[in-house]
Every structure is written in structure tokens, then in C-alpha cells.
C-alpha positions in Angstrom: -93.5 -26.7 -100.5 -95.4 -27.5 -97.4 -93.8 -28.7 -94.1 -95.5 -30.4 -91.2 -95.8 -28.4 -88.0 -93.5 -30.9 -86.2 -90.8 -30.4 -88.9 -91.0 -26.6 -88.5 -90.9 -26.8 -84.7 -87.8 -29.0 -84.9 -86.1 -26.4 -87.1 -87.1 -23.7 -84.6 -85.4 -25.7 -81.8 -82.3 -26.3 -83.9 -82.0 -22.6 -84.8 -82.5 -21.6 -81.2 -79.6 -23.8 -80.2 -77.5 -22.2 -82.9 -78.2 -18.7 -81.7 -77.5 -19.7 -78.1 -74.2 -21.3 -79.0 -73.1 -18.2 -81.0 -73.8 -16.0 -78.0 -71.5 -17.9 -75.6 -68.4 -16.0 -74.4 -64.9 -17.1 -73.3 -63.4 -15.4 -70.3 -59.6 -15.7 -69.8 -57.9 -16.0 -66.4 -54.1 -15.9 -66.2 -52.8 -18.2 -63.5 -49.7 -16.8 -61.9 -47.1 -14.6 -63.6 -43.8 -15.0 -65.5 -41.8 -14.6 -62.3 -44.0 -16.9 -60.2 -46.5 -14.4 -58.8 -49.1 -16.1 -56.7 -52.2 -14.5 -58.2 -55.0 -14.9 -60.7 -55.6 -12.2 -63.2 -58.4 -11.2 -62.9 -59.3 -12.6 -59.5 -63.0 -11.9 -60.0 -65.2 -12.0 -63.1 -68.8 -12.4 -64.0 -69.9 -15.1 -66.5 -73.3 -16.2 -67.7 -74.5 -19.8 -67.9 -73.1 -21.3 -71.1 -70.0 -19.1 -71.0 -66.6 -20.7 -70.7 -63.6 -19.7 -68.5 -60.2 -20.6 -69.8 -57.3 -20.7 -67.3 -53.9 -20.0 -68.9 -51.0 -21.2 -66.8 -47.8 -19.2 -66.3 -44.6 -20.2 -64.3 -43.8 -21.8 -62.3 -46.2 -24.6 -61.2 -49.8 -23.8 -60.6 -53.2 -25.4 -60.6 -56.9 -24.5 -60.2 -59.4 -26.3 -58.1 -62.9 -25.4 -57.0 -63.9 -25.1 -53.4 -66.7 -23.3 -51.5 -66.6 -20.2 -49.4 -66.9 -22.0 -46.1 -63.9 -24.3 -46.8 -61.1 -22.4 -48.5 -58.2 -24.4 -49.9 -60.3 -27.6 -49.8 -61.7 -29.1 -53.0 -65.5 -29.2 -53.4 -67.0 -32.5 -52.5 -69.8 -33.3 -55.0 -71.4 -35.7 -52.5 -72.1 -32.8 -50.1 -72.6 -29.9 -52.5 -76.1 -30.7 -53.7 -74.8 -31.8 -57.1 -72.7 -28.8 -57.7 -69.8 -29.7 -60.0 -66.3 -29.4 -58.9 -63.2 -29.1 -61.0 -59.4 -29.6 -60.8 -56.9 -28.8 -63.5 -54.1 -31.0 -62.2 -50.6 -29.4 -61.8 -49.3 -27.4 -64.7 -45.5 -26.9 -64.4 -44.3 -24.1 -66.8 -40.8 -22.7 -67.1 -39.9 -19.1 -67.9 -38.2 -20.3 -71.1 -41.3 -22.3 -72.3 -42.9 -21.2 -75.5 -46.3 -22.7 -74.7 -49.0 -21.9 -72.2 -51.1 -24.9 -71.0 -54.8 -24.2 -70.5 -57.7 -25.6 -68.6 -61.2 -24.7 -69.7 -64.5 -25.1 -67.8 -68.1 -24.5 -68.8 -70.1 -22.3 -66.5 -73.3 -24.2 -65.5 -74.7 -21.9 -62.8 -74.9 -18.3 -61.7 -74.0 -19.0 -58.1 -70.5 -18.0 -56.9 -67.7 -20.4 -58.0 -64.8 -20.1 -55.6 -61.4 -21.5 -56.7 -57.8 -21.7 -55.5 -54.4 -22.9 -56.5 -53.7 -26.3 -54.9 -50.0 -26.2 -55.3 -47.9 -26.2 -52.1 -49.1 -23.2 -49.9 -50.2 -21.0 -52.8 -53.8 -20.9 -51.5 -52.7 -19.9 -47.9 -50.7 -17.1 -49.5 -53.7 -15.7 -51.2 -53.9 -17.4 -54.6 -57.6 -17.6 -55.0 -60.4 -16.2 -57.1 -64.2 -16.3 -57.7 -66.5 -16.4 -60.7 -69.8 -14.6 -60.2 -68.9 -13.1 -56.8 -71.8 -12.4 -54.4 -73.5 -9.1 -54.9 -74.0 -6.7 -51.9 -72.4 -9.1 -49.4 -70.0 -7.8 -46.8 -69.4 -11.2 -45.4 -68.8 -13.3 -48.5 -66.0 -11.5 -50.3 -62.8 -12.7 -51.9 -60.9 -10.7 -49.2 -62.7 -12.7 -46.5 -62.0 -16.0 -48.4 -58.3 -15.1 -48.4 -58.3 -14.2 -44.7 -59.7 -17.6 -43.9 -57.3 -19.3 -46.4 -54.3 -17.9 -44.5 -55.1 -20.1 -41.6 -56.2 -23.2 -43.6 -54.3 -26.2 -45.0 -54.4 -26.8 -48.7 -56.0 -30.1 -49.7 -55.0 -31.5 -53.1 -57.9 -32.9 -55.1 -57.9 -36.2 -56.8 -57.3 -36.7 -60.6 -58.0 -33.8 -62.9 -61.7 -33.4 -63.7 -64.5 -31.0 -64.6 -62.8 -29.3 -67.6 -60.7 -29.8 -70.7 -56.9 -29.5 -70.6 -54.8 -28.4 -73.5 -51.0 -28.8 -72.7 -50.1 -26.9 -75.9 -52.3 -23.8 -75.6 -51.5 -20.2 -76.7 -47.8 -19.4 -77.1 -46.2 -17.5 -74.2 -45.7 -16.9 -71.4 -45.5 -13.2 -70.8 -45.5 -11.1 -67.6 -48.7 -10.0 -65.9 -50.0 -6.5 -65.6 -49.6 -4.6 -62.4 -51.9 -6.1 -59.8 -54.8 -4.1 -58.6 -58.6 -4.2 -58.1 -60.1 -6.4 -60.8 -56.8 -6.6 -62.5 -57.2 -8.1 -66.0 -54.8 -10.5 -67.5 -52.7 -9.3 -70.5 -53.6 -10.7 -73.9 -51.8 -13.8 -74.9 -49.1 -13.4 -77.6 -50.2 -13.7 -81.2 -49.3 -16.8 -83.0 -50.0 -20.4 -82.0 -53.3 -19.8 -80.2 -55.9 -22.4 -79.8 -59.6 -22.1 -79.2 -61.1 -23.7 -76.1 -63.6 -26.6 -76.5 -67.1 -26.1 -77.6 -68.6 -23.9 -80.3 -66.0 -21.2 -80.1 -63.7 -19.9 -82.8 -62.1 -16.7 -81.5 -58.8 -16.2 -79.7 -59.2 -15.1 -76.1 -58.0 -11.6 -75.5 -57.3 -11.9 -71.8 -59.6 -9.1 -70.7 -62.0 -9.1 -67.8 -64.8 -8.5 -70.2 -66.1 -11.6 -72.0 -64.3 -12.4 -75.2 -66.5 -12.3 -78.3 -65.8 -15.8 -79.6 -67.5 -15.2 -83.0 -65.8 -14.0 -86.1 -67.6 -11.7 -88.6 -68.9 -14.8 -90.4 -70.3 -16.4 -87.2 -71.9 -13.2 -86.2 -73.6 -13.1 -89.6 -74.8 -16.7 -89.1 -76.2 -15.8 -85.7 -78.1 -12.8 -87.2 -79.3 -14.8 -90.1 -80.4 -17.6 -87.8 -82.4 -15.1 -85.7 -84.2 -13.8 -88.7 -85.0 -17.3 -90.0 -86.0 -18.4 -86.5 -88.6 -15.6 -86.4 -89.9 -16.4 -89.9 -90.2 -20.1 -89.2 -92.0 -19.4 -85.9 -94.5 -17.3 -87.7 -95.1 -19.9 -90.3 -95.6 -22.6 -87.6 -98.2 -20.4 -86.0 -100.4 -20.4 -89.1 -100.2 -24.2 -89.8 
């Protein structure tokens, strides 16, 4: 059976999209601790464009909002940020006795640093902040410097929740955090009633600083098969 070149190229594009989606990762960030610790676990992580970051909320009442380095504890203003997208989870009250863990998931759209903070009360001023894709080889723009500036700032609460997807009945929990330290990772969520974040993801986040592999064995097979087929179709298109 013969196919037109346009049909084959369309198939190539579709398969390329499939392979790209299968390679996306989910990074988990724990927001606070069971006893109300004002900290993100981990505070810093690296994520590629197309990856997702899922914030899992622990007691007592926390939030996550994007800012920029120059204005700690102040939400990012899209009108003055060259189109850079901001986000705000809204407030997520959680009790120690709760058996659920609300989540807020964002899609990483850029490789530039994404600074964020907790907009609840004075949590930001007390050091509750983090960064995705921290600057490399910069002594001036570090999370420690951001926190120093935040200590003298005043928290500004953003408007309505935006820029991500909220799941009020996320993974079952909560559970206590690990011992804080450099690049401390969040503990894995309890097994049981876990939910996958939005998008083409099927795995349960493990809560490590390393990206979570969101594909099961079957999806990994699909990705491998798609790669092989993609190459074969591309070769066929070349000879048409």
C-alpha cells in the first residue's frame, strides 16, 4: 500500500509528539511538614521544558506563588515580565489528622529560573521559598540571597489561583518531612490513594529530587516502539 508524502510526514509529526510526551517527567515538591515546618522539600530542583512540578501540601496552611529574584514575596506580574507566566495555588489548609494531600501542578515552559514562595502570613519572610532551575555559577542570584532579601520584605498575596491545576484530593497523607539539609528531598507519598498530575503522565510521584519516571513498562515500550517506527517512516518519506 502506498501513502502520500504528506500522510507520512503527518504520521512522523504525531509519533514525534508521542515520544516527546512519554519523555516528560514529574518532579514532586513537598510544601511544609507535618508539624508546620516552613520549608519546601526540596528547595531547589532542575526541570526541563515539558516537565511538570507537583506541589504536595502538608499542614498547616500553605500556598505557592511565583515571583522573581528582584522582588521576593511579591507575585510575578505578567504585564511587566515579558510574557513570563506566573502561578498561584491559592491557600491549602491541611490538618495533621487529614488523610489527603492537596496538590498543585504546573507545567515547566522555560529553562530560566522560576522563583517561588509561600504567600501565607509571613511564611516567605521566614524563609519559605524555593527555585526551579536555579542560576548556574552565580554568586549573586542564589536562594540564600533571595531569602535574605525576603526577610526584609512584606508578603503580597496574589489574586485568584492560576497557572496550574489543583487537586484537592491528591495522594493520601500527610507524613513528616525528612531532616532538612542541602537539596533535601521530599519523602515519598504514602502508597494507596495516589493520583497522577494532569497531562500525559501515568506514574505515581516518588518525591525525590530526581525527576520521576512517569511511564510504566507499557508506556516505555510504546515510546521505544514509536521511536523505531518514527525512524522507519522518516526513511520511507525520504524515498517518496
